[in-house]
Backbone as ProteinMPNN parsed JSONL, in Angstrom:
{"seq_chain_A": "MTMPRALENFSLPAEVTDALLQRSGRHAPYLELAIACEGGDQEAIETLAAACGHDLAAVNRCQIEALEWILGFAGLADEAGSKNG", "coords_chain_A": {"N_chain_A": [[-49.291, -29.732, -63.31], [-49.277, -31.957, -60.958], [-46.332, -33.9, -59.562], [-47.663, -36.63, -58.469], [-50.31, -36.392, -59.664], [-49.069, -36.715, -61.884], [-47.689, -38.78, -62.409], [-49.711, -40.86, -61.73], [-50.82, -41.945, -64.719], [-48.673, -43.587, -65.286], [-47.756, -46.74, -65.047], [-45.214, -47.999, -63.209], [-42.696, -49.381, -60.98], [-43.238, -49.812, -57.748], [-40.455, -49.159, -57.142], [-39.558, -47.586, -58.079], [-41.896, -45.006, -58.172], [-41.365, -43.958, -55.526], [-38.809, -43.064, -55.629], [-39.299, -41.189, -56.984], [-40.964, -39.783, -55.994], [-40.678, -39.35, -53.133], [-37.542, -39.413, -53.003], [-36.102, -41.949, -52.248], [-34.73, -45.273, -51.692], [-33.731, -47.651, -53.999], [-33.387, -46.304, -56.44], [-33.132, -43.35, -56.029], [-30.468, -42.584, -55.835], [-29.554, -42.317, -58.2], [-31.53, -40.876, -59.006], [-31.313, -38.581, -57.794], [-28.386, -38.01, -58.662], [-28.607, -37.823, -61.591], [-30.229, -35.281, -61.124], [-28.51, -33.67, -60.296], [-26.252, -33.136, -62.314], [-27.739, -31.889, -64.355], [-28.006, -29.418, -62.857], [-25.347, -28.917, -62.831], [-23.355, -29.003, -60.358], [-21.051, -29.6, -60.314], [-19.086, -30.804, -57.418], [-21.473, -32.485, -56.19], [-22.071, -34.016, -58.082], [-20.295, -35.563, -58.266], [-19.863, -36.58, -55.833], [-21.754, -37.723, -55.932], [-21.64, -39.731, -58.285], [-19.879, -41.581, -57.194], [-20.939, -42.53, -55.442], [-23.347, -43.917, -56.31], [-21.652, -45.754, -57.619], [-19.452, -45.329, -59.955], [-17.416, -43.285, -61.516], [-16.592, -39.979, -62.557], [-16.109, -39.457, -65.197], [-16.829, -41.639, -66.192], [-19.651, -40.633, -66.0], [-19.342, -38.87, -67.327], [-19.247, -38.922, -69.853], [-21.209, -40.393, -70.098], [-23.137, -37.919, -70.284], [-22.009, -36.831, -72.549], [-22.624, -38.908, -74.413], [-25.977, -38.438, -74.195], [-26.44, -35.579, -74.823], [-25.524, -36.135, -77.735], [-27.163, -37.696, -78.358], [-29.567, -36.388, -77.911], [-29.325, -34.347, -79.169], [-29.078, -35.716, -82.347], [-32.116, -36.796, -82.256], [-33.471, -34.09, -82.804], [-32.756, -33.23, -84.854], [-30.1, -31.37, -84.83], [-27.532, -31.601, -84.4], [-25.847, -32.015, -87.089], [-25.876, -29.54, -87.684], [-24.829, -29.076, -85.469], [-22.323, -29.619, -85.336], [-20.57, -28.282, -87.881], [-20.572, -26.417, -87.439], [-18.641, -26.307, -85.354], [-16.936, -27.709, -86.421]], "CA_chain_A": [[-50.075, -30.724, -62.835], [-48.251, -32.859, -59.928], [-45.356, -35.147, -59.615], [-48.295, -37.442, -58.211], [-51.336, -36.386, -60.435], [-48.631, -37.443, -63.327], [-47.565, -40.782, -62.277], [-50.671, -41.505, -61.907], [-50.568, -42.163, -65.868], [-48.24, -44.799, -65.821], [-47.364, -47.768, -64.571], [-44.032, -47.52, -62.708], [-42.32, -49.285, -59.97], [-43.224, -48.953, -57.119], [-39.695, -48.257, -56.574], [-39.108, -45.53, -58.916], [-41.975, -43.62, -57.683], [-40.435, -43.985, -54.374], [-37.695, -42.018, -56.151], [-39.931, -40.055, -57.802], [-41.766, -38.816, -55.72], [-40.151, -39.453, -51.921], [-36.175, -39.268, -53.076], [-36.352, -42.716, -51.293], [-35.2, -46.845, -52.29], [-32.185, -48.453, -54.278], [-33.092, -45.504, -57.427], [-33.136, -42.147, -55.499], [-29.274, -42.209, -55.449], [-29.144, -41.95, -59.329], [-32.198, -39.482, -59.642], [-29.88, -37.389, -57.539], [-27.398, -37.302, -59.691], [-29.563, -37.056, -63.053], [-30.245, -33.312, -60.675], [-26.659, -32.842, -59.974], [-25.827, -33.302, -63.757], [-28.146, -30.627, -64.828], [-27.587, -28.307, -62.152], [-23.963, -28.541, -62.991], [-23.074, -29.275, -59.167], [-20.027, -30.164, -59.58], [-18.596, -31.591, -56.63], [-22.925, -33.453, -55.808], [-21.933, -35.2, -59.236], [-18.549, -37.205, -58.148], [-19.891, -37.413, -54.587], [-23.488, -38.779, -56.03], [-21.352, -41.311, -58.746], [-19.032, -42.065, -56.411], [-22.297, -43.332, -54.329], [-23.288, -45.035, -57.324], [-20.619, -46.74, -58.277], [-19.124, -45.112, -61.277], [-16.2, -42.195, -61.807], [-16.517, -39.045, -62.991], [-15.823, -39.827, -66.089], [-17.8, -42.299, -66.452], [-20.444, -39.895, -65.82], [-18.925, -37.367, -68.322], [-19.297, -40.065, -70.931], [-23.189, -40.865, -70.339], [-24.108, -36.506, -70.282], [-22.035, -36.368, -73.495], [-23.831, -39.338, -75.649], [-27.629, -38.033, -73.977], [-26.609, -34.591, -75.075], [-25.185, -36.43, -78.639], [-28.237, -38.485, -78.727], [-30.639, -35.815, -77.993], [-29.53, -33.215, -80.955], [-29.456, -36.428, -83.351], [-33.648, -36.682, -82.021], [-33.951, -32.877, -82.331], [-31.908, -32.605, -85.926], [-29.336, -29.765, -84.871], [-26.461, -32.667, -84.578], [-25.172, -32.081, -88.396], [-25.438, -28.343, -87.828], [-22.943, -28.345, -83.944], [-21.168, -30.449, -86.018], [-20.5, -27.767, -88.934], [-20.04, -24.917, -86.374], [-17.512, -26.948, -84.453], [-15.44, -28.395, -87.458]], "C_chain_A": [[-48.867, -31.016, -61.766], [-47.528, -33.529, -60.432], [-46.188, -36.594, -59.645], [-49.086, -37.562, -59.032], [-50.009, -37.227, -61.393], [-48.204, -38.46, -63.594], [-48.524, -41.585, -62.427], [-51.36, -41.977, -63.585], [-49.716, -43.013, -66.428], [-48.094, -45.772, -64.796], [-46.033, -47.74, -64.282], [-43.639, -48.561, -61.256], [-42.866, -49.347, -59.0], [-41.292, -48.113, -56.191], [-38.766, -47.384, -56.926], [-39.96, -44.721, -59.033], [-42.017, -43.639, -56.403], [-38.855, -42.711, -54.199], [-38.022, -41.082, -56.214], [-39.829, -38.94, -56.498], [-41.139, -38.454, -54.02], [-38.198, -39.463, -51.568], [-35.526, -40.556, -52.05], [-36.086, -44.246, -52.216], [-33.787, -46.648, -53.161], [-32.303, -47.081, -55.728], [-32.37, -44.352, -57.04], [-31.432, -41.933, -55.659], [-28.487, -41.754, -57.301], [-30.399, -41.036, -59.478], [-30.848, -38.608, -58.908], [-28.773, -37.01, -58.109], [-26.983, -36.832, -60.754], [-29.774, -34.804, -62.299], [-29.044, -32.561, -60.751], [-26.508, -32.44, -61.632], [-26.446, -32.46, -64.329], [-28.563, -29.951, -64.346], [-26.963, -28.136, -62.552], [-23.423, -28.452, -61.799], [-22.43, -29.66, -59.444], [-19.129, -31.756, -58.469], [-20.355, -32.243, -55.876], [-22.221, -34.604, -56.443], [-20.803, -36.417, -59.242], [-18.687, -37.317, -56.364], [-20.918, -38.726, -54.83], [-22.861, -40.053, -56.858], [-20.546, -41.917, -57.852], [-20.572, -43.247, -55.576], [-22.838, -44.271, -55.087], [-22.738, -45.75, -58.18], [-19.823, -46.582, -59.142], [-18.293, -43.747, -60.961], [-16.953, -40.973, -62.586], [-16.288, -39.235, -64.427], [-16.509, -40.474, -66.853], [-19.82, -41.609, -66.843], [-20.623, -39.012, -66.379], [-19.919, -37.829, -69.379], [-20.827, -40.383, -71.447], [-23.361, -39.299, -70.371], [-22.946, -36.32, -72.153], [-22.409, -36.979, -74.573], [-24.958, -39.201, -75.086], [-27.394, -36.963, -74.802], [-26.423, -35.29, -76.936], [-27.07, -36.658, -79.011], [-29.879, -37.288, -78.914], [-30.795, -34.316, -79.486], [-29.179, -33.883, -82.099], [-30.903, -35.903, -83.05], [-33.835, -35.521, -82.98], [-33.293, -32.697, -83.888], [-31.174, -31.897, -85.684], [-27.939, -31.06, -84.261], [-25.492, -31.987, -85.263], [-25.043, -30.793, -88.202], [-24.558, -28.034, -86.31], [-21.634, -28.678, -84.831], [-19.947, -29.418, -86.786], [-19.98, -26.623, -88.271], [-19.033, -25.148, -86.024], [-16.572, -26.876, -85.217], [-15.121, -27.557, -88.742]], "O_chain_A": [[-47.78, -30.439, -61.747], [-47.696, -33.925, -61.585], [-45.852, -37.53, -60.37], [-49.079, -38.678, -59.552], [-50.141, -38.445, -61.52], [-48.223, -39.065, -64.666], [-48.504, -42.678, -62.995], [-52.524, -42.376, -63.542], [-49.723, -43.312, -67.622], [-48.364, -45.464, -63.635], [-45.411, -47.379, -65.282], [-44.48, -48.425, -60.367], [-43.593, -48.372, -59.191], [-41.025, -47.254, -55.351], [-37.792, -46.769, -56.491], [-39.703, -43.699, -59.67], [-43.095, -43.167, -56.039], [-38.274, -42.029, -53.354], [-37.481, -40.077, -55.753], [-39.162, -37.959, -56.167], [-41.156, -37.267, -53.694], [-37.645, -39.499, -50.468], [-34.649, -40.309, -51.222], [-36.821, -44.542, -53.158], [-32.976, -45.732, -53.024], [-31.172, -46.815, -56.133], [-31.232, -44.148, -57.462], [-31.176, -40.734, -55.554], [-27.433, -41.178, -57.573], [-30.156, -40.215, -60.362], [-29.799, -38.181, -59.39], [-28.261, -35.891, -58.076], [-26.049, -36.119, -61.122], [-29.556, -33.696, -62.789], [-28.696, -31.428, -61.084], [-26.721, -31.276, -61.969], [-25.697, -31.937, -65.154], [-29.566, -29.441, -64.845], [-27.11, -27.067, -63.145], [-22.631, -27.515, -61.903], [-22.565, -30.801, -59.003], [-18.81, -32.929, -58.666], [-20.175, -32.453, -54.677], [-21.857, -35.664, -55.934], [-20.563, -37.484, -59.807], [-17.881, -37.942, -55.675], [-21.007, -39.875, -54.4], [-23.192, -41.195, -56.539], [-20.683, -43.141, -57.874], [-20.792, -44.444, -55.389], [-22.871, -45.432, -54.68], [-23.159, -46.262, -59.218], [-19.203, -47.609, -59.416], [-18.696, -43.144, -59.966], [-17.972, -41.244, -63.221], [-16.791, -38.119, -64.557], [-16.84, -40.136, -67.989], [-20.735, -41.998, -67.57], [-21.607, -38.275, -66.299], [-21.004, -37.344, -69.698], [-21.373, -40.539, -72.539], [-24.537, -39.37, -70.73], [-23.437, -35.48, -72.908], [-22.609, -36.359, -75.618], [-25.52, -40.231, -75.459], [-28.095, -37.072, -75.807], [-27.369, -34.866, -77.599], [-27.87, -35.992, -79.668], [-30.836, -37.363, -79.685], [-31.627, -33.753, -80.197], [-28.903, -33.159, -83.056], [-31.155, -34.758, -83.425], [-34.366, -35.835, -84.046], [-33.429, -31.497, -84.125], [-31.301, -31.108, -86.62], [-27.724, -30.708, -83.101], [-24.529, -31.441, -84.724], [-23.901, -30.477, -88.536], [-23.844, -27.057, -86.085], [-20.498, -28.218, -84.949], [-18.749, -29.537, -86.529], [-18.988, -25.994, -88.639], [-18.182, -24.29, -86.255], [-15.535, -26.24, -85.025], [-14.196, -27.89, -89.483]]}, "name": "protein", "num_of_chains": 1, "seq": "MTMPRALENFSLPAEVTDALLQRSGRHAPYLELAIACEGGDQEAIETLAAACGHDLAAVNRCQIEALEWILGFAGLADEAGSKNG"}
């Protein structure tokens, strides 16, 4: 399914769909930052974090919090903690 087709199922503000479909608008830099984080592109992460008004430490904290959340959601947080501790 294409992104435009998938978005038909949601009632999103135009500026969100612009970011998702055209990589434009005020939300586009945040999308680009998320994509850079997923890809591990450290140079892009630093540049985009600054463009979004955040420092690298804040972005790293958010990534860790997101990972902790998804591990907890998936029921893997305790298992991961027991392997590391």
